VOBA-1610 file (N, C-alpha, C; in pm, whole numbers, padded with zeros to 5 digits, always signed):
BEGIN
Met+00083-00120+00000Met+00000+00000+00000Met+00086+00125+00000Glu+00195+00119+00081Glu+00286+00233+00089Glu+00353+00258-00045Leu+00395+00150-00114Leu+00457+00163-00245Leu+00359+00222-00346Leu+00231+00186-00332Leu+00129+00239-00422Leu+00115+00390-00405Arg+00117+00435-00275Arg+00106+00580-00247Arg+00227+00654-00302Ile+00346+00596-00285Ile+00468+00659-00336Ile+00462+00671-00488Gly+00417+00561-00551Gly+00407+00562-00697Gly+00308+00665-00746Leu+00194+00677-00673Leu+00093+00775-00709Leu+00146+00917-00695Cys+00219+00944-00586Cys+00278+01077-00564Cys+00378+01112-00674Leu+00461+01012-00709Leu+00559+01037-00814Leu+00490+01065-00947Ser+00381+00993-00975Ser+00307+01015-01099Ser+00250+01156-01104Ile+00198+01202-00990Ile+00143+01337-00983Ile+00252+01441-01005Ile+00370+01418-00943Ile+00482+01511-00958Ile+00525+01519-01104Phe+00540+01402-01167Phe+00582+01401-01308Phe+00476+01465-01397Phe+00348+01443-01365Phe+00240+01503-01443Phe+00246+01655-01432Asp+00266+01704-01308Asp+00275+01849-01287Asp+00395+01906-01361Met+00508+01834-01359Met+00628+01882-01428Met+00604+01889-01579Asn+00538+01786-01632Asn+00510+01784-01775Asn+00412+01894-01814Gln+00311+01916-01728Gln+00215+02022-01754Gln+00284+02158-01753Ser+00374+02177-01656Ser+00446+02304-01646Ser+00533+02327-01768Ala+00605+02220-01811Ala+00691+02232-01928Ala+00609+02261-02053Ala+00490+02201-02061Ala+00405+02218-02179Ala+00354+02361-02191Gln+00356+02435-02081Gln+00307+02572-02081Gln+00417+02674-02111Lys+00537+02627-02137Lys+00648+02719-02162Lys+00694+02707-02307Phe+00713+02823-02369Phe+00753+02830-02508Phe+00865+02931-02524Asn+00940+02918-02631Asn+01033+03023-02666Asn+00962+03127-02750Leu+00995+03253-02725Leu+00945+03365-02804Leu+01064+03427-02876Leu+01060+03425-03009Leu+01166+03488-03088Leu+01117+03624-03134Ile+01202+03724-03119Ile+01166+03862-03150Ile+01258+03914-03260Gly+01199+03948-03374Gly+01274+04012-03481Gly+01264+04163-03468Thr+01368+04234-03507Thr+01375+04377-03483Thr+01435+04449-03604Tyr+01423+04583-03600Tyr+01503+04668-03687Tyr+01625+04713-03607Thr+01742+04693-03666Thr+01865+04731-03596Thr+01916+04868-03640Lys+01871+04916-03755Lys+01916+05047-03803Lys+01853+05157-03718Asn+01934+05250-03671Asn+01887+05360-03585Asn+01808+05307-03465Ser+01862+05203-03405Ser+01790+05135-03296Ser+01890+05085-03194Ser+01840+05060-03073Ser+01923+05000-02969Ser+01931+04849-02984Ser+01853+04794-03077Ser+01851+04650-03097Ser+01975+04602-03171Glu+02012+04476-03143Glu+02127+04415-03209Glu+02088+04300-03301Gly+01961+04260-03301Gly+01923+04150-03390Gly+01802+04073-03342Ile+01821+03941-03318Ile+01712+03852-03277Ile+01723+03824-03128Tyr+01611+03834-03057Tyr+01608+03810-02913Tyr+01521+03689-02885Val+01563+03608-02788Val+01487+03489-02749Val+01451+03500-02602Tyr+01322+03486-02574Tyr+01271+03486-02436Tyr+01198+03354-02410Glu+01199+03311-02286Glu+01114+03199-02247Glu+00983+03257-02196Phe+00872+03208-02253Phe+00741+03261-02216Phe+00660+03154-02145Asp+00610+03187-02027Asp+00528+03097-01947Asp+00382+03128-01974Ala+00314+03039-02045Ala+00175+03063-02082Ala+00078+03040-01967Ala+00129+02995-01853Ala+00044+02984-01734Ala+00041+03116-01658Ser+00156+03184-01651Ser+00165+03307-01572Ser+00173+03434-01656Gly+00212+03421-01784Gly+00232+03538-01868Gly+00369+03602-01849Glu+00459+03535-01780Glu+00591+03591-01754Glu+00686+03558-01869Ala+00765+03658-01910Ala+00866+03640-02015Ala+01003+03666-01954Val+01095+03572-01974Val+01229+03582-01917Val+01332+03577-02029Tyr+01423+03673-02028Tyr+01528+03679-02130Tyr+01609+03550-02130Lys+01640+03502-02252Lys+01711+03375-02265Lys+01840+03389-02347Asn+01833+03457-02461Asn+01950+03467-02546Asn+01926+03572-02654Gln+02031+03606-02727Gln+02019+03696-02840Gln+02130+03667-02941Thr+02103+03706-03066Thr+02198+03682-03174Thr+02203+03805-03263Ala+02322+03847-03299Ala+02339+03962-03387Ala+02288+03929-03527Ala+02212+04022-03585Ala+02164+04009-03722Ala+02126+04149-03770Val+02130+04170-03901Val+02098+04300-03958Val+01951+04305-03998Asn+01876+04391-03933Asn+01735+04412-03965Asn+01658+04281-03988Pro+01658+04190-03892Pro+01580+04066-03908Pro+01432+04094-03882Ser+01366+04157-03978Ser+01232+04211-03955Ser+01122+04108-03971Tyr+01155+03988-04021Tyr+01056+03881-04025Tyr+01127+03748-04005Ile+01062+03657-03931Ile+01123+03531-03889Ile+01030+03415-03923Lys+01088+03306-03969Lys+01017+03180-03989Lys+01097+03069-03923Ile+01032+02988-03842Ile+01096+02873-03778Ile+01049+02746-03848Asn+01144+02662-03889Asn+01110+02533-03948Asn+01204+02429-03889Lys+01145+02343-03804Lys+01221+02239-03736Lys+01332+02302-03650Lys+01457+02273-03679Lys+01567+02325-03597Lys+01641+02439-03666Thr+01572+02508-03756Thr+01634+02617-03830Thr+01545+02740-03826Val+01607+02856-03814Val+01537+02984-03817Val+01581+03058-03942Tyr+01483+03109-04015Tyr+01509+03187-04136Tyr+01463+03331-04113Thr+01547+03425-04152Thr+01511+03565-04136Thr+01541+03641-04265Val+01464+03748-04286Val+01504+03844-04388Val+01605+03940-04325Asn+01687+04000-04410Asn+01775+04110-04370Asn+01732+04228-04455Glu+01642+04307-04398Glu+01573+04409-04476Glu+01658+04535-04494Ala+01672+04577-04620Ala+01740+04701-04653Ala+01670+04763-04773Asp+01685+04894-04790Asp+01618+04962-04900Asp+01677+04924-05035Thr+01805+04890-05039Thr+01872+04860-05165Thr+01879+04710-05188Ile+01889+04672-05315Ile+01904+04531-05348Ile+02036+04478-05292Glu+02141+04560-05302Glu+02272+04517-05258Glu+02278+04485-05109Gly+02200+04557-05031Gly+02205+04537-04886Gly+02105+04437-04833Ser+02018+04386-04920Ser+01909+04298-04875Ser+01947+04151-04888Gly+01905+04072-04790Gly+01938+03930-04793Gly+01846+03845-04710Leu+01878+03717-04708Leu+01813+03618-04622Leu+01920+03544-04546Ser+01889+03506-04422Ser+01984+03432-04341Ser+01918+03308-04282Ala+01998+03205-04263Ala+01955+03081-04198Ala+02040+03059-04074Phe+01975+03021-03963Phe+02044+02997-03837Phe+02007+02859-03784Ala+02106+02784-03738Ala+02078+02663-03661Ala+02022+02707-03526Tyr+01916+02640-03482Tyr+01842+02687-03364Tyr+01836+02576-03259Asp+01884+02609-03140Asp+01875+02518-03026Asp+01768+02570-02931Gln+01657+02499-02926Gln+01544+02548-02848Gln+01575+02552-02699Ala+01648+02454-02648Ala+01675+02447-02505Ala+01750+02570-02455Ser+01853+02610-02528Ser+01934+02725-02485Ser+01889+02855-02548Gly+01814+02846-02659Gly+01774+02966-02731Gly+01885+03024-02817Thr+01991+02948-02841Thr+02102+02999-02920Thr+02075+02982-03070Leu+02128+03076-03148Leu+02117+03074-03293Leu+02257+03084-03351Lys+02291+02994-03443Lys+02423+02993-03506Lys+02405+03011-03656Leu+02468+03114-03711Leu+02452+03145-03853Leu+02502+03030-03940Leu+02416+02987-04032Leu+02451+02883-04128Leu+02488+02942-04263Ser+02410+03041-04308Ser+02435+03101-04438Ser+02358+03231-04452Ser+02407+03316-04542Ser+02336+03437-04582Ser+02345+03445-04734Val+02233+03482-04799Val+02229+03490-04945Val+02161+03620-04985Pro+02192+03672-05105Pro+02123+03792-05154Pro+01974+03766-05172Ala+01892+03868-05141Ala+01746+03851-05150Ala+01696+03856-05293Glu+01775+03912-05384Glu+01736+03931-05524Glu+01622+04030-05539Gly+01609+04119-05442Gly+01510+04226-05448Gly+01524+04313-05325Gly+01490+04440-05337Gly+01506+04530-05224Gly+01397+04515-05120Ala+01432+04546-04995Ala+01339+04549-04882Ala+01261+04419-04864Pro+01328+04304-04847Pro+01255+04181-04815Pro+01187+04195-04679Cys+01059+04159-04673Cys+00982+04185-04551Cys+00906+04063-04502Tyr+00922+03947-04568Tyr+00846+03828-04528Tyr+00919+03706-04582Val+00919+03597-04506Val+00976+03471-04552Val+00890+03357-04502Asp+00869+03260-04589Asp+00795+03139-04552Asp+00869+03019-04609Thr+00843+02901-04553Thr+00898+02776-04605Thr+00787+02673-04613Asp+00806+02574-04699Asp+00714+02461-04695Asp+00749+02374-04575Lys+00654+02290-04534Lys+00674+02211-04412Lys+00792+02113-04426Ala+00814+02063-04547Ala+00922+01967-04568Ala+01058+02035-04573Cys+01059+02166-04566Cys+01184+02243-04565Cys+01264+02224-04694Arg+01195+02231-04808Arg+01262+02221-04937Arg+01303+02359-04989Tyr+01212+02458-04969Tyr+01236+02591-05022Tyr+01196+02698-04921Ala+01268+02811-04926Ala+01229+02933-04855Ala+01190+03035-04960Ile+01082+03109-04934Ile+01032+03207-05030Ile+01026+03343-04962Ala+01091+03442-05023Ala+01098+03575-04964Ala+01017+03673-05045Ala+00943+03760-04975Ala+00869+03869-05038Ala+00955+03994-05035Asn+00985+04047-05154Asn+01069+04167-05164Asn+00980+04288-05195Tyr+00952+04364-05091Tyr+00860+04477-05104Tyr+00911+04580-05204Gly+01036+04620-05188Gly+01092+04721-05276Gly+01112+04671-05418Gly+01146+04544-05433Gly+01171+04488-05565Gly+01045+04451-05641Gly+00932+04441-05570Gly+00809+04400-05636Gly+00815+04259-05689Asn+00890+04172-05620Asn+00904+04034-05665Asn+00915+03941-05546Phe+00914+03810-05574Phe+00947+03715-05468Phe+01053+03620-05520Ser+01136+03573-05426Ser+01253+03491-05459Ser+01241+03356-05392Val+01292+03253-05460Val+01279+03116-05414Val+01419+03057-05392Phe+01442+03008-05270Phe+01575+02959-05232Phe+01568+02813-05190Pro+01654+02728-05246Pro+01658+02589-05200Pro+01717+02582-05060Ile+01663+02490-04980Ile+01715+02467-04845Ile+01799+02340-04849Leu+01923+02352-04807Leu+02017+02241-04812Leu+01992+02146-04694Lys+02060+02032-04694Lys+02034+01929-04592Lys+02061+01978-04451Asn+02157+02068-04433Asn+02187+02119-04299Asn+02103+02239-04262Gly+02006+02275-04346Gly+01919+02389-04319Gly+01965+02519-04380Ala+02088+02524-04432Ala+02140+02645-04493Ala+02065+02675-04624Leu+02076+02799-04669Leu+02010+02842-04792Leu+02108+02841-04908Gly+02061+02791-05023Gly+02136+02806-05146Gly+02093+02935-05215Lys+02160+02968-05324Lys+02124+03088-05399Lys+01990+03069-05468Ala+01923+03179-05495Ala+01788+03175-05552Ala+01785+03097-05683Val+01683+03010-05697Val+01665+02935-05821Val+01554+02995-05906Gln+01473+03084-05847Gln+01363+03146-05921Gln+01332+03282-05860Val+01313+03381-05944Val+01269+03514-05903Val+01149+03551-05989Val+01035+03573-05926Val+00912+03603-05999Val+00882+03752-05983Gln+00887+03823-06094Gln+00867+03967-06094Gln+00720+04001-06120His+00664+04088-06036His+00528+04137-06059His+00533+04264-06142His+00418+04296-06203His+00406+04416-06285His+00272+04482-06255Gly+00264+04612-06278Gly+00137+04682-06262Gly+00141+04787-06154Ser+00025+04849-06130Ser+00011+04957-06033Ser-00135+04966-05994Ser-00169+05067-05911Ser-00309+05087-05874Ser-00333+05237-05856Ile-00440+05273-05786Ile-00490+05411-05794Ile-00414+05511-05709Asn-00346+05464-05602Asn-00271+05556-05517Asn-00131+05573-05577Lys-00110+05684-05646Lys+00016+05701-05720Lys+00135+05724-05629Glu+00114+05759-05503Glu+00225+05777-05411Glu+00277+05642-05360Arg+00188+05548-05339Arg+00228+05421-05280Arg+00207+05301-05372Gln+00134+05322-05481Gln+00100+05209-05568Gln+00139+05236-05713Asp+00254+05304-05731Asp+00301+05331-05867Asp+00369+05210-05929Lys+00396+05108-05846Lys+00459+04985-05893Lys+00426+04872-05796Pro+00462+04750-05829Pro+00432+04638-05738Pro+00509+04649-05606His+00445+04603-05500His+00510+04593-05368His+00466+04462-05305Val+00547+04360-05321Val+00513+04227-05267Val+00534+04227-05116His+00428+04193-05041His+00435+04206-04895His+00434+04074-04820Ser+00388+03966-04880Ser+00390+03838-04809Ser+00380+03722-04907Thr+00432+03609-04864Thr+00430+03485-04943Thr+00383+03373-04851Val+00262+03324-04871Val+00199+03232-04777Val+00149+03108-04850Phe+00186+02990-04800Phe+00139+02866-04858Phe-00006+02839-04820Ser-00079+02774-04911Ser-00212+02723-04877Ser-00196+02611-04776Pro-00302+02576-04703Pro-00291+02470-04602Pro-00238+02338-04656Asp-00274+02305-04781Asp-00226+02179-04839Asp-00094+02196-04915Glu-00042+02318-04918Glu+00085+02352-04983Glu+00087+02324-05133Lys-00029+02323-05194Lys-00034+02310-05340Lys-00021+02446-05408Tyr-00042+02554-05328Tyr-00042+02688-05385Tyr+00035+02784-05293Leu+00080+02893-05355Leu+00142+03003-05283Leu+00061+03128-05311Phe+00025+03201-05204Phe-00052+03324-05218Phe+00039+03442-05185Val+00046+03537-05278Val+00140+03648-05268Val+00063+03779-05269Cys+00057+03845-05154Cys-00014+03973-05144Cys+00074+04084-05201Asp+00018+04160-05295Asp+00090+04269-05358Asp+00018+04400-05328Leu+00075+04477-05235Leu+00015+04604-05193Leu+00008+04703-05309Gly+00106+04699-05399Gly+00112+04796-05507Gly+00011+04777-05618Thr-00036+04655-05637Thr-00129+04626-05747Thr-00270+04590-05700Asp-00291+04585-05568Asp-00420+04545-05511Asp-00463+04406-05557Lys-00365+04315-05561Lys-00395+04178-05601Lys-00332+04079-05504Ile-00398+03965-05490Ile-00338+03849-05425Ile-00308+03751-05538Met-00181+03741-05573Met-00139+03653-05682Met-00136+03508-05632Val-00169+03416-05722Val-00178+03274-05686Val-00085+03194-05777Tyr-00002+03108-05714Tyr+00094+03028-05788Tyr+00081+02881-05748Arg+00091+02794-05846Arg+00098+02651-05818Arg+00239+02617-05770Tyr+00246+02521-05678Tyr+00375+02480-05622Tyr+00408+02338-05663Asn+00522+02323-05730Asn+00573+02191-05767Asn+00714+02178-05710Pro+00727+02118-05592Pro+00858+02111-05527Pro+00958+02024-05602Phe+00910+01947-05700Phe+00998+01855-05771Phe+01049+01913-05904Asn+01019+02042-05925Asn+01075+02113-06039Asn+01181+02209-05986Pro+01307+02169-05985Pro+01411+02249-05920Pro+01441+02382-05988Glu+01402+02397-06113Glu+01430+02522-06185Glu+01315+02621-06177Gln+01193+02570-06160Gln+01076+02659-06152Gln+00970+02596-06062Pro+00991+02605-05930Pro+00894+02545-05838Pro+00755+02611-05845Phe+00749+02737-05890Phe+00621+02809-05889Phe+00582+02854-06029Ser+00454+02835-06060Ser+00399+02880-06188Ser+00261+02938-06164Ala+00217+03027-06252Ala+00089+03095-06234Ala-00026+02996-06231Ala-00116+03016-06135Ala-00234+02932-06125Ala-00343+02987-06217Ala-00454+02915-06226Ala-00568+02961-06303Ala-00693+02957-06213Pro-00752+03075-06183Pro-00709+03210-06221Pro-00582+03251-06147Pro-00505+03347-06205Pro-00374+03381-06148Pro-00379+03479-06031Phe-00494+03537-06002Phe-00501+03631-05890Phe-00645+03654-05847Ala-00657+03711-05725Ala-00784+03765-05675Ala-00759+03911-05643Ser-00859+03995-05665Ser-00841+04139-05645Ser-00907+04186-05516Thr-00850+04295-05462Thr-00914+04366-05352Thr-00969+04497-05405Glu-01032+04575-05318Glu-01081+04705-05360Glu-00965+04794-05404Pro-00981+04878-05504Pro-00874+04968-05547Pro-00828+05057-05431Gly-00697+05063-05412Gly-00641+05145-05304Gly-00637+05076-05169Ala-00676+04948-05164Ala-00681+04877-05035Ala-00540+04846-04983Gly-00454+04797-05071Gly-00318+04761-05029Gly-00311+04632-04951Pro-00341+04516-05014Pro-00334+04387-04942Pro-00194+04362-04888Arg-00187+04318-04762Arg-00059+04303-04692Arg-00030+04158-04655His-00117+04099-04572His-00097+03960-04527His-00227+03882-04545Ile-00213+03752-04573Ile-00326+03660-04582Ile-00308+03552-04476Ile-00420+03510-04416Ile-00417+03403-04317Ile-00533+03309-04344Phe-00508+03178-04325Phe-00611+03078-04345Phe-00669+03035-04211His-00801+03020-04209His-00870+02971-04091His-00836+02823-04070Pro-00840+02775-03945Pro-00814+02632-03921Pro-00905+02538-03998Asp-01023+02588-04042Asp-01112+02501-04120Asp-01063+02477-04262Lys-00960+02554-04303Lys-00895+02543-04435Lys-00989+02579-04550Lys-01107+02631-04518Lys-01204+02669-04621Lys-01220+02820-04632Thr-01156+02894-04543Thr-01173+03038-04538Thr-01038+03106-04522Ala-01022+03219-04590Ala-00899+03298-04578Ala-00937+03443-04556Tyr-00847+03516-04489Tyr-00870+03657-04461Tyr-00745+03736-04500Val-00767+03851-04563Val-00657+03938-04604Val-00672+04072-04534Ile-00564+04116-04468Ile-00563+04248-04407Ile-00504+04347-04507Glu-00569+04462-04519Glu-00535+04560-04622Glu-00479+04685-04554Glu-00352+04709-04577Glu-00278+04811-04503Glu-00334+04951-04521Met-00363+04990-04643Met-00398+05128-04672Met-00543+05162-04636Ser-00634+05071-04660Ser-00775+05096-04628Ser-00809+05057-04485Ala-00719+04982-04418Ala-00744+04930-04283Ala-00874+04849-04279Lys-00884+04758-04376Lys-00999+04668-04382Lys-00950+04524-04391Ile-01042+04433-04366Ile-01016+04290-04382Ile-01119+04234-04479Thr-01072+04159-04577Thr-01162+04092-04670Thr-01158+03943-04644Gly-01276+03886-04630Gly-01289+03742-04612Gly-01313+03674-04745Phe-01248+03559-04766Phe-01260+03483-04890Phe-01299+03339-04861Ala-01390+03286-04940Ala-01412+03141-04941Ala-01298+03081-05022Tyr-01239+02974-04971Tyr-01123+02916-05037Tyr-01148+02771-05078Gln-01110+02740-05202Gln-01114+02601-05248Gln-01015+02583-05364Asp-00923+02491-05349Asp-00832+02449-05456Asp-00770+02568-05531Gly-00707+02657-05455Gly-00635+02768-05515Gly-00719+02889-05551Gln-00850+02882-05533Gln-00937+02993-05573Gln-00993+03065-05451Leu-00992+03198-05460Leu-01044+03285-05355Leu-01167+03359-05407Lys-01276+03352-05332Lys-01397+03424-05368Lys-01439+03511-05249Ala-01433+03642-05268Ala-01463+03736-05159Ala-01609+03729-05119Phe-01632+03731-04987Phe-01770+03732-04938Phe-01796+03845-04840Gln-01690+03915-04794Gln-01711+04022-04696Gln-01588+04111-04690Thr-01612+04241-04674Thr-01506+04335-04641Thr-01552+04417-04522Ile-01469+04424-04418Ile-01509+04490-04294Ile-01393+04575-04243Ser-01426+04689-04183Ser-01323+04784-04141Ser-01267+04752-04003Leu-01138+04782-03986Leu-01076+04775-03854Leu-01116+04893-03768Thr-01153+05004-03828Thr-01176+05129-03755Thr-01323+05153-03727Ala-01348+05239-03630Ala-01485+05281-03600Ala-01536+05372-03711Asp-01667+05385-03723Asp-01728+05465-03831Asp-01683+05610-03828Asp-01657+05663-03709Asp-01623+05805-03697Asp-01472+05829-03693Tyr-01392+05727-03720Tyr-01246+05743-03716Tyr-01199+05820-03839Thr-01113+05922-03819Thr-01063+06005-03929Thr-00911+06012-03932Gly-00844+05934-03849Gly-00698+05940-03841Gly-00629+05863-03952Arg-00497+05860-03947Arg-00415+05786-04043Arg-00424+05636-04015Asn-00417+05558-04122Asn-00420+05412-04110Asn-00286+05350-04146Gly-00266+05231-04097Gly-00148+05152-04132Gly-00168+05010-04082Ala-00273+04943-04136Ala-00303+04807-04090Ala-00182+04717-04113Ala-00160+04623-04024Ala-00036+04545-04027Ala-00058+04396-04013Ala-00071+04347-03890Ala-00074+04202-03866Ala-00216+04150-03853Ile-00232+04022-03887Ile-00361+03955-03875Ile-00337+03816-03819Lys-00413+03778-03716Lys-00396+03648-03651Lys-00534+03593-03612Ile-00542+03460-03604Ile-00664+03391-03561Ile-00632+03312-03435Ser-00724+03312-03340Ser-00703+03239-03215Ser-00693+03089-03244Pro-00622+03015-03159Pro-00602+02871-03184Pro-00733+02793-03200Asp-00840+02837-03135Asp-00967+02766-03146Asp-01049+02810-03267Gly-00999+02908-03344Gly-01067+02952-03465Gly-01189+03039-03442Arg-01210+03086-03320Arg-01331+03163-03289Arg-01316+03313-03306Phe-01191+03362-03300Phe-01169+03507-03305Phe-01056+03542-03400Leu-01070+03658-03463Leu-00966+03712-03550Leu-00925+03848-03495Tyr-00795+03878-03504Tyr-00740+04003-03453Tyr-00661+04072-03565Gly-00672+04204-03574Gly-00596+04280-03672Gly-00542+04406-03610Ser-00415+04439-03640Ser-00355+04560-03582Ser-00357+04674-03682Asn-00366+04795-03628Asn-00367+04918-03709Asn-00271+05017-03644Arg-00176+05063-03722Arg-00078+05159-03673Arg-00132+05300-03698Gly-00059+05385-03772Gly-00107+05519-03798Gly-00134+05595-03671Asp-00253+05650-03661Asp-00294+05721-03539Asp-00374+05631-03445Ala-00410+05513-03490Ala-00498+05425-03411Ala-00421+05354-03302Asn-00311+05284-03339Asn-00230+05208-03243Asn-00317+05115-03158Glu-00390+05030-03229Glu-00481+04940-03159Glu-00498+04810-03234Ile-00555+04714-03163Ile-00592+04586-03221Ile-00744+04574-03219Thr-00801+04543-03336Thr-00945+04522-03343Thr-00974+04374-03329Ile-01077+04344-03252Ile-01116+04206-03222Ile-01244+04173-03298Phe-01242+04062-03370Phe-01359+04017-03446Phe-01398+03877-03401Ser-01527+03852-03393Ser-01575+03715-03378Ser-01590+03655-03517Ile-01576+03523-03527Ile-01588+03453-03654Ile-01709+03361-03649Asp-01804+03381-03739Asp-01921+03294-03744Asp-01875+03155-03790Pro-01899+03053-03708Pro-01848+02919-03743Pro-01913+02858-03866Glu-02030+02906-03905Glu-02100+02851-04021Glu-02063+02922-04150Thr-02053+03056-04144Thr-02033+03135-04266Thr-01893+03193-04279Gly-01818+03200-04169Gly-01687+03263-04170Gly-01692+03414-04163Arg-01811+03472-04157Arg-01822+03618-04155Arg-01771+03674-04023Leu-01713+03793-04031Leu-01658+03860-03915Leu-01756+03962-03859Ala-01752+03978-03728Ala-01826+04085-03661Ala-01730+04156-03566Ser-01719+04287-03578Ser-01631+04363-03490Ser-01692+04369-03351Ile-01617+04323-03251Ile-01672+04318-03115Ile-01593+04402-03015Gly-01479+04458-03055Gly-01403+04539-02961Gly-01271+04586-03017Arg-01212+04684-02949Arg-01080+04735-02985Arg-00998+04751-02858Gln-00868+04723-02871Gln-00778+04734-02758Gln-00658+04817-02799Ser-00632+04926-02726Ser-00510+05001-02748Ser-00390+04910-02722Thr-00286+04923-02804Thr-00166+04843-02782Thr-00073+04910-02681Leu-00116+05023-02625Leu-00044+05091-02518Leu+00099+05126-02562Gly+00111+05157-02689Gly+00239+05196-02746Gly+00214+05247-02887Lys+00322+05264-02963Lys+00310+05320-03097Lys+00367+05225-03203Gly+00289+05208-03309Gly+00336+05129-03423Gly+00327+04979-03406Pro+00209+04921-03376Pro+00198+04775-03359Pro+00208+04702-03493Arg+00332+04686-03540Arg+00356+04620-03669Arg+00324+04471-03662Asp+00343+04411-03546Asp+00314+04268-03532Asp+00262+04239-03393Phe+00195+04125-03380Phe+00154+04072-03250Phe+00145+03922-03265Ala+00139+03851-03154Ala+00132+03705-03160Ala+00047+03654-03044Ile-00027+03546-03073Ile-00102+03474-02970Ile-00022+03351-02933Asp+00002+03329-02805Asp+00083+03213-02766Asp+00007+03085-02800Pro+00076+02972-02816Pro+00010+02848-02862Pro-00103+02800-02773Ser-00102+02837-02645Ser-00210+02795-02555Ser-00335+02881-02575Gly-00318+02998-02637Gly-00429+03091-02654Gly-00455+03178-02533Asn-00370+03169-02430Asn-00394+03243-02307Asn-00356+03390-02317Tyr-00257+03421-02401Tyr-00202+03557-02404Tyr-00184+03606-02547Leu-00192+03737-02562Leu-00159+03804-02687Leu-00052+03908-02658Leu+00055+03906-02734Leu+00167+03998-02715Leu+00172+04093-02833Ala+00174+04223-02807Ala+00175+04324-02912Ala+00310+04393-02917Ala+00371+04394-03036Ala+00503+04454-03055Ala+00488+04595-03110Asn+00521+04695-03029Asn+00512+04835-03067Asn+00647+04884-03119Gln+00659+04890-03250Gln+00786+04925-03313Gln+00838+05062-03268Asn+00750+05159-03260Asn+00795+05296-03239Asn+00804+05338-03092Ser+00769+05248-03002Ser+00788+05279-02860Ser+00875+05175-02791Asp+00937+05085-02871Asp+01039+04993-02821Asp+00990+04904-02708Asn+00867+04855-02720Asn+00817+04767-02614Asn+00719+04664-02669Ile+00704+04557-02593Ile+00608+04453-02623Ile+00515+04443-02502Ile+00387+04459-02526Ile+00286+04458-02419Ile+00224+04319-02413Ile+00218+04264-02293Ile+00162+04130-02273Ile+00019+04143-02223Phe-00076+04098-02305Phe-00218+04101-02270Phe-00267+03961-02236Lys-00352+03951-02135Lys-00425+03827-02107Lys-00543+03820-02202Arg-00565+03705-02260Arg-00675+03689-02356Arg-00785+03602-02297Asp-00906+03655-02296Asp-01022+03580-02250Asp-01067+03487-02363Lys-01055+03358-02342Lys-01087+03263-02448Lys-01237+03259-02480Thr-01318+03302-02387Thr-01462+03299-02409Thr-01510+03421-02487Thr-01461+03539-02450Thr-01507+03663-02514Thr-01412+03713-02622Gly-01286+03669-02618Gly-01185+03719-02710Gly-01120+03848-02666Phe-01169+03910-02558Phe-01119+04040-02515Phe-00981+04030-02451Leu-00912+04143-02447Leu-00775+04152-02398Leu-00768+04240-02274Thr-00681+04201-02180Thr-00659+04277-02057Thr-00510+04294-02034Asp-00467+04416-02008Asp-00326+04442-01982Asp-00281+04372-01854Thr-00173+04294-01864Thr-00120+04226-01745Thr-00023+04314-01667Gly+00021+04423-01729Gly+00125+04506-01668Gly+00266+04457-01699Arg+00277+04342-01764Arg+00409+04288-01799Arg+00455+04347-01932Arg+00587+04374-01941Arg+00645+04434-02060Arg+00776+04365-02096Ile+00805+04365-02225Ile+00939+04329-02274Ile+00993+04452-02345His+01110+04497-02305His+01167+04617-02364His+01279+04579-02462Val+01252+04603-02591Val+01346+04571-02699Val+01338+04683-02801Gly+01451+04720-02860Gly+01451+04824-02961Gly+01382+04781-03089Lys+01284+04858-03133Lys+01211+04838-03259Lys+01169+04693-03284Pro+01085+04635-03198Pro+01036+04499-03223Pro+00932+04499-03334Val+00949+04411-03433Val+00858+04411-03547Val+00810+04271-03588Cys+00857+04167-03520Cys+00811+04031-03552Cys+00817+03946-03426Leu+00709+03877-03396Leu+00699+03789-03281Leu+00660+03649-03328Val+00741+03549-03290Val+00712+03411-03329Val+00735+03320-03210Phe+00633+03242-03176Phe+00647+03144-03069Phe+00704+03014-03125Ser+00784+02948-03044Ser+00850+02825-03083Ser+00813+02714-02986Thr+00769+02600-03039Thr+00742+02482-02958Thr+00833+02369-03004Met+00837+02263-02929Met+00925+02151-02963Met+00882+02088-03096Ala+00757+02112-03138Ala+00708+02054-03264Ala+00755+02132-03385Asp+00807+02252-03366Asp+00848+02335-03480Asp+00970+02276-03550
//
């Protein structure tokens, strides 16, 4: 009987330890290092039970403004205004220590790279070059390093805002859930371009789909696209209009069914919509708006139709919320304020979707990308 009690106690202890470990994740922070106190990529350990973030490690990098984690490798853009200064970097990543070791750096083949994605099998990395109006495709070698670009797809065209849309501006490259397609948001042309993906064609992995694009409202400026967990719905956040368009999705095709504003009806300030995220349970969508708003708008998602309803707004308690992230447990939302050098940690109510300031802060120079890392990455 005594041995049974001891065994039961040990089981409870191990269960508690496993539960505690399961609630802790690494948080990788990408930053702008130019005219900033930041030195590159920062790694914190985040406790999703308490909301506490503890500094873990950092690695020098030049303007790592967007980060993608795939298995034991971290890929970042090195954003610069010129083609010559722009690149992509690959780092070996040790989750336990949070250390990053540079594996390779390659030219971006376009100015101002601002987004990078990879397929799940880690065959290719795809970079969105905002200034170049193109996207570049890089083979991933066996050790995770990047080879030189094997394909560069140039966009053409413009839209109605001659100050910001006089030429293409590729802002993101996102795979469909089944990875048969790549969706490329082009702020300059008001289009979401669609490409078929053939990973077994080493010279041209991507080719135009049919139809080759979906359009947004003129002057909208599509920035990022995100797919709902149901894999049947996609949402695009539009930087210039500060709106979100919902699309029904099937086999590479997007059909718009709703456009809804991030701002209140009486809002007259400047816009700069940025990040878009969906809660892990698929019930809520969040979108950030910079400009004069500096807030995150909260939307409920109708489980039957996918339609959004605006249910609240939360100040990010800082300036320039270029990015934010929901931790994998769904307990917290962290908002990165680029222009006030801080990350605000909000508690997220899973029932209502609303956010509450915890009073916890992470102070980093010009934070612009937040990515959580789990052992499954």
